[in-house]
C-alpha positions as CSV (number, residue, x, y, z in Angstrom):
1,X,76.7,-24.8,6.9
2,X,73.7,-23.9,4.8
3,X,75.7,-23.7,1.6
4,X,77.1,-27.2,2.0
5,X,80.7,-26.2,3.0
6,X,80.5,-28.3,6.2
7,X,78.0,-30.7,7.8
8,X,79.2,-30.1,11.4
9,X,80.6,-26.9,12.9
10,X,81.1,-25.6,16.5
11,X,78.7,-22.7,16.9
12,X,78.3,-22.4,20.6
13,X,80.1,-23.1,23.9
14,X,78.5,-24.3,27.2
15,X,80.4,-23.0,30.2
16,X,80.2,-24.2,33.8
17,X,82.4,-24.7,36.9
18,X,83.5,-27.7,38.9
19,X,85.5,-28.4,42.0
20,X,89.2,-28.0,41.0
21,X,90.3,-30.7,43.4
22,X,88.8,-33.3,41.1
23,X,90.0,-31.9,37.8
24,X,92.5,-34.7,37.1
25,X,90.3,-37.6,38.2
26,X,87.2,-37.0,36.1
27,X,86.0,-39.8,33.9
28,X,83.0,-40.1,31.6
29,X,80.7,-41.3,34.4
30,X,81.5,-38.2,36.4
31,X,80.8,-36.1,33.3
32,X,77.3,-37.6,32.9
33,X,76.5,-36.9,36.5
34,X,77.2,-33.1,36.5
35,X,76.7,-32.2,32.8
36,X,73.1,-31.0,32.1
37,X,72.7,-33.6,29.3
38,X,69.2,-32.5,28.4
39,X,70.5,-29.0,27.3
40,X,71.9,-30.4,24.0
41,X,68.7,-32.0,22.6
42,X,66.6,-29.2,24.0
43,X,68.8,-26.7,22.2
44,X,68.5,-28.8,19.1
45,X,64.7,-29.0,19.5
46,X,64.7,-25.2,19.6
47,X,66.8,-24.5,16.5
48,X,65.6,-27.5,14.5
49,X,68.9,-29.4,14.2
50,X,70.8,-32.0,16.2
51,X,73.3,-30.5,18.6
52,X,76.3,-32.3,19.8
53,X,79.6,-31.7,21.7
54,X,82.8,-33.2,20.4
55,X,84.8,-32.8,23.6
56,X,84.9,-31.3,27.1
57,X,87.7,-28.9,28.0
58,X,88.8,-28.2,31.6
59,X,90.5,-24.8,32.0
60,X,91.9,-22.9,35.0
61,X,90.9,-19.5,36.3
62,X,93.1,-17.9,33.6
63,X,91.4,-19.9,30.9
64,X,94.4,-22.1,30.2
65,X,93.7,-25.6,29.0
66,X,94.3,-28.1,31.8
67,X,92.7,-31.2,30.3
68,X,90.6,-32.2,27.4
69,X,88.1,-35.1,27.5
70,X,87.2,-36.5,24.1
71,X,83.7,-37.8,24.2
72,X,80.8,-37.7,21.7
73,X,77.7,-36.3,23.4
74,X,74.5,-36.8,21.5
75,X,75.8,-38.1,18.1
76,X,74.1,-35.9,15.5
77,X,73.0,-36.4,11.9
78,X,74.7,-34.3,9.3
79,X,73.4,-30.7,9.1
80,X,70.2,-30.2,7.2
81,X,67.5,-27.6,7.1
82,X,65.2,-28.3,9.9
83,X,62.1,-27.1,11.7
84,X,63.1,-24.4,14.2
85,X,60.6,-24.3,17.1
86,X,61.8,-21.0,18.3
87,X,62.8,-18.2,15.9
88,X,65.5,-16.0,17.5
89,X,64.8,-13.4,14.8
90,X,61.6,-12.5,16.6
91,X,62.2,-13.4,20.2
92,X,64.7,-14.7,22.8
93,X,62.8,-17.7,23.7
94,X,65.7,-20.2,23.6
95,X,67.3,-18.6,26.6
96,X,64.0,-18.6,28.4
97,X,63.4,-22.3,27.6
98,X,66.9,-23.4,28.8
99,X,66.7,-21.2,31.9
100,X,63.3,-22.5,33.0
101,X,64.3,-26.2,32.5
102,X,63.4,-27.9,35.8
103,X,66.2,-29.8,37.6
104,X,64.0,-32.9,37.4
105,X,64.5,-32.9,33.6
106,X,68.3,-32.2,33.4
107,X,69.0,-36.0,33.2
108,X,65.6,-37.2,32.0
109,X,66.2,-39.9,29.3
110,X,62.6,-39.9,28.1
111,X,62.6,-36.2,27.5
112,X,65.9,-36.4,25.6
113,X,64.7,-39.1,23.3
114,X,61.4,-37.3,22.6
115,X,63.2,-34.0,21.8
116,X,65.5,-35.8,19.4
117,X,62.5,-37.5,17.7
118,X,60.8,-34.1,17.2
119,X,63.9,-32.5,15.8
120,X,64.7,-35.3,13.4
121,X,61.0,-35.4,12.3
122,X,61.5,-32.0,10.8
123,X,64.8,-32.4,8.9
124,X,64.7,-32.1,5.2
125,X,67.4,-34.8,4.8
126,X,64.8,-37.4,5.7
127,X,62.1,-38.7,3.4
128,X,58.4,-38.4,4.3
129,X,58.2,-41.9,5.9
130,X,61.2,-41.2,8.1
131,X,59.8,-37.9,9.3
132,X,56.5,-39.6,10.1
133,X,58.2,-42.5,11.9
134,X,60.1,-40.0,14.2
135,X,56.9,-38.2,15.1
136,X,55.1,-41.5,15.8
137,X,58.0,-42.6,18.1
138,X,57.8,-39.3,20.0
139,X,54.1,-40.0,20.8
140,X,54.9,-43.6,21.6
141,X,57.5,-42.5,24.1
142,X,55.0,-40.2,25.8
143,X,52.3,-42.8,25.7
144,X,54.6,-45.3,27.3
145,X,55.7,-42.8,29.9
146,X,52.2,-42.0,31.0
147,X,50.7,-45.5,30.3
148,X,48.3,-44.1,27.7
149,X,46.7,-45.6,24.6
150,X,46.1,-49.0,26.1
151,X,42.6,-50.4,26.2
152,X,41.5,-53.0,28.6
153,X,39.2,-54.9,26.2
154,X,37.2,-56.7,28.9
155,X,36.7,-53.6,31.1
156,X,33.1,-53.1,30.1
157,X,32.1,-56.8,29.9
158,X,29.9,-58.3,32.6
159,X,30.9,-61.6,34.3
160,X,29.0,-63.8,32.0
161,X,30.5,-62.2,28.9
162,X,34.0,-62.5,30.3
163,X,33.4,-66.2,31.1
164,X,32.2,-66.8,27.5
165,X,35.1,-65.1,25.9
166,X,37.6,-66.8,28.2
167,X,36.1,-70.3,27.4
168,X,36.0,-69.7,23.6
169,X,39.6,-68.4,23.5
170,X,40.8,-71.3,25.6
171,X,39.2,-73.8,23.2
172,X,40.8,-72.0,20.3
173,X,44.1,-72.1,22.0
174,X,44.0,-75.8,22.6
175,X,42.9,-76.7,19.1
176,X,45.6,-74.5,17.5
177,X,48.2,-76.0,19.9
178,X,47.2,-79.5,18.7
179,X,47.8,-78.4,15.1
180,X,51.1,-77.0,16.1
181,X,52.1,-80.3,17.6
182,X,51.0,-82.2,14.6
183,X,53.0,-79.9,12.3
184,X,56.1,-80.5,14.5
185,X,55.6,-84.2,14.4
186,X,55.5,-84.0,10.6
187,X,58.7,-82.1,10.5
188,X,57.1,-78.8,9.5
189,X,59.0,-76.7,12.0
190,X,58.2,-73.3,10.5
191,X,54.5,-74.0,10.4
192,X,54.6,-75.3,13.9
193,X,56.3,-72.2,15.2
194,X,53.8,-69.9,13.4
195,X,50.8,-71.9,14.8
196,X,52.3,-71.7,18.3
197,X,52.5,-68.0,18.1
198,X,48.9,-67.8,16.8
199,X,47.8,-69.9,19.7
200,X,49.5,-67.6,22.2
201,X,47.9,-64.6,20.6
202,X,44.5,-66.2,20.7
203,X,44.9,-66.9,24.4
204,X,45.8,-63.3,25.3
205,X,43.5,-61.7,22.7
206,X,41.1,-60.5,25.4
207,X,43.6,-58.6,27.6
208,X,44.8,-55.3,26.2
209,X,45.0,-53.5,22.9
210,X,47.4,-50.6,22.0
211,X,45.7,-47.9,20.0
212,X,47.8,-45.0,18.5
213,X,44.8,-42.7,17.9
214,X,43.6,-43.3,21.4
215,X,47.1,-42.5,22.7
216,X,47.2,-39.2,20.9
217,X,43.7,-38.3,22.1
218,X,44.4,-39.2,25.7
219,X,47.6,-37.1,25.6
220,X,45.6,-34.1,24.2
221,X,43.1,-34.5,27.1
222,X,45.9,-34.8,29.6
223,X,47.3,-31.4,28.6
224,X,44.0,-29.7,28.0
225,X,44.4,-29.3,24.2
226,X,41.1,-29.4,22.2
227,X,42.7,-30.6,18.9
228,X,41.0,-34.0,19.0
229,X,37.5,-32.5,19.2
230,X,38.3,-30.0,16.4
231,X,39.7,-32.7,14.1
232,X,36.8,-35.1,14.9
233,X,34.2,-32.5,14.0
234,X,36.0,-31.8,10.7
235,X,36.0,-35.5,9.8
236,X,32.3,-35.8,10.7
237,X,31.4,-32.8,8.6
238,X,33.1,-34.4,5.6
239,X,31.0,-37.6,5.9
240,X,34.3,-39.5,5.8
241,X,34.3,-43.2,6.0
242,X,36.8,-43.0,8.9
243,X,37.0,-40.8,11.9
244,X,40.1,-39.0,13.1
245,X,41.3,-41.7,15.5
246,X,41.0,-44.4,12.8
247,X,42.9,-42.2,10.3
248,X,45.7,-41.7,12.8
249,X,45.9,-45.5,13.3
250,X,46.0,-46.0,9.5
251,X,48.7,-43.4,9.0
252,X,50.7,-44.8,11.9
253,X,51.0,-48.2,10.4
254,X,52.2,-47.4,6.9
255,X,55.7,-45.9,7.8
256,X,56.3,-49.0,9.9
257,X,54.7,-51.8,7.8
258,X,55.3,-52.0,4.9
259,X,57.4,-48.9,5.3
260,X,56.0,-46.5,2.8
261,X,52.8,-44.6,1.7
262,X,51.4,-45.6,-1.7
263,X,50.5,-42.1,-2.9
264,X,49.8,-43.4,-6.4
265,X,46.7,-45.5,-5.6
266,X,45.9,-45.5,-1.9
267,X,46.9,-42.3,0.0
268,X,46.5,-38.6,-0.7
269,X,49.9,-36.9,-0.1
270,X,48.2,-33.6,0.9
271,X,46.0,-35.3,3.5
272,X,48.9,-37.3,5.0
273,X,51.1,-34.2,5.1
274,X,48.4,-32.2,6.9
275,X,48.0,-34.9,9.6
276,X,51.8,-35.3,9.9
277,X,52.3,-31.6,10.5
278,X,49.5,-31.4,12.9
279,X,50.8,-34.3,14.9
280,X,54.3,-32.7,15.0
281,X,52.8,-29.4,16.2
282,X,50.8,-31.2,18.9
283,X,54.0,-33.0,20.1
284,X,55.8,-29.6,20.2
285,X,53.1,-28.0,22.2
286,X,53.0,-30.9,24.7
287,X,56.7,-30.5,25.3
288,X,56.5,-26.7,25.7
289,X,53.7,-27.0,28.2
290,X,55.4,-29.9,30.1
291,X,58.5,-27.6,30.4
292,X,56.3,-24.7,31.5
293,X,57.5,-22.5,28.7
294,X,55.2,-19.5,28.3
295,X,57.0,-17.8,25.4
296,X,56.0,-18.1,21.7
297,X,57.0,-20.7,19.1
298,X,56.6,-21.4,15.4
299,X,53.7,-23.7,14.5
300,X,54.5,-26.5,12.1
301,X,50.9,-27.1,10.9
302,X,50.0,-27.0,7.3
303,X,48.9,-23.4,6.6
304,X,46.4,-23.0,3.8
305,X,47.2,-20.4,1.2
306,X,46.1,-16.9,2.1
307,X,45.5,-17.8,5.8
308,X,46.9,-15.5,8.4
309,X,47.1,-17.6,11.6
310,X,47.8,-14.7,13.9
311,X,44.2,-13.8,14.0
312,X,43.6,-17.0,15.9
313,X,46.4,-16.4,18.4
314,X,45.9,-13.0,19.9
315,X,48.5,-13.7,22.6
316,X,51.0,-15.0,20.1
317,X,51.7,-18.7,19.3
318,X,52.1,-20.0,22.8
319,X,51.7,-23.6,23.7
320,X,47.9,-23.1,24.4
321,X,47.0,-21.0,21.4
322,X,44.6,-23.6,20.1
323,X,41.2,-23.2,21.7
324,X,37.8,-24.9,21.3
325,X,36.8,-22.0,19.0
326,X,39.8,-22.4,16.7
327,X,38.5,-23.5,13.2
328,X,39.7,-26.7,11.7
329,X,41.3,-25.0,8.8
330,X,43.6,-23.1,11.1
331,X,45.1,-26.5,11.9
332,X,45.4,-27.4,8.3
333,X,42.1,-29.2,7.8
334,X,40.4,-27.0,5.1
335,X,37.5,-27.9,2.9
336,X,36.9,-26.4,-0.5
337,X,34.3,-24.0,1.0
338,X,36.9,-22.9,3.6
339,X,39.3,-22.1,0.8
340,X,36.7,-20.0,-1.0
341,X,35.9,-18.1,2.2
342,X,39.6,-17.6,2.9
343,X,40.2,-16.2,-0.6
344,X,37.1,-14.0,-0.3
345,X,38.4,-12.5,3.0
346,X,41.8,-12.0,1.5
347,X,40.5,-10.1,-1.5
348,X,38.3,-8.0,0.8
349,X,41.3,-7.2,3.1
350,X,43.5,-6.3,0.1
351,X,40.8,-4.0,-1.3
352,X,40.5,-2.2,2.1
353,X,44.3,-1.7,2.3
354,X,44.3,-0.4,-1.3
355,X,41.7,2.2,-0.6
356,X,43.5,3.4,2.5
357,X,46.8,3.8,0.5
358,X,45.0,5.6,-2.3
359,X,43.4,7.9,0.3
360,X,46.8,8.8,1.6
361,X,48.3,9.6,-1.8
362,X,46.8,13.1,-1.6
363,X,48.6,13.9,1.7
364,X,51.8,12.0,1.1
365,X,55.1,13.7,0.4
366,X,55.9,10.9,-2.0
367,X,52.6,10.2,-3.8
368,X,54.3,8.3,-6.6
369,X,55.7,5.6,-4.2
370,X,52.4,5.3,-2.3
371,X,50.6,5.0,-5.6
372,X,52.9,2.1,-6.6
373,X,52.2,0.3,-3.3
374,X,48.4,0.8,-3.9
375,X,48.7,-0.7,-7.3
376,X,50.4,-3.8,-6.0
């Protein structure tokens, strides 16, 4: 598949048992009831690609085909290099993740959708804006599920302030509605419709406001992840005109409206990439913690050149590897001073290794090969 010979292949089989008395009377609704539907997007989340099933085969005790149900489960996109969350070359975490899946999540629609958003947000076949939009949708699904990211704008106002706001907005509503009626009477139907919508917004402007940056921050707090504090300190240290939450809100809006990032004049592609990868990594860790997976995974964050992240994760890259003491550059937010310090440490480390190898040349049976390694 990686060489382009095929976009879809059967690479695995999910096996289970059912009551043989019903084998000839099963329809698609029955299949949905007993098939662990979350397994497919969860497996796709693990390997970094959409996973589907073209059919269901019912076989007897001797493995002879009795019936085949043709049904497309989890329609996938064509195969593309993706972002594997769990690398089976280093551990057997996929089996652990599937085994520990709670029965409560076997048919959870929200989880299935979020898993697919994470997977598709890492596919190389999608352009930058598409990847970002998938990541944003994943957060929005979680925010909607837990009712996060919504601000009650009048929450901190006293009674007098609330009355003043309500009166002013009511007056604005009435005046705009009059203009809308005048436009309608004059045959300006489009203008009348726009004015009516503006009036409705003015009347409800004091109720609630949805904030993506706040949504992400509240999710991090809910799961005990300190990323928001780390990122906020980084932005403060840079004397940036915007804070981390404002930056998230700004980056959220561009893939949706107008649908692209203007990297030529407005946005820095490196900065946007760092935030996008960090957001995807946060989303992955939230899901792993929610599913109570305590194995390791592969971080998706932007790794600065010459940085060895393992020194910040002594227990391996588990869902909670980021701690309050984790430096911002380990999450991808590196200043020029950070890069200088990273390069200095890298040179010092290489020099120490070189001295060790040179010291072993005298006692090695193959001094020439060790000398070549030291030279490198």
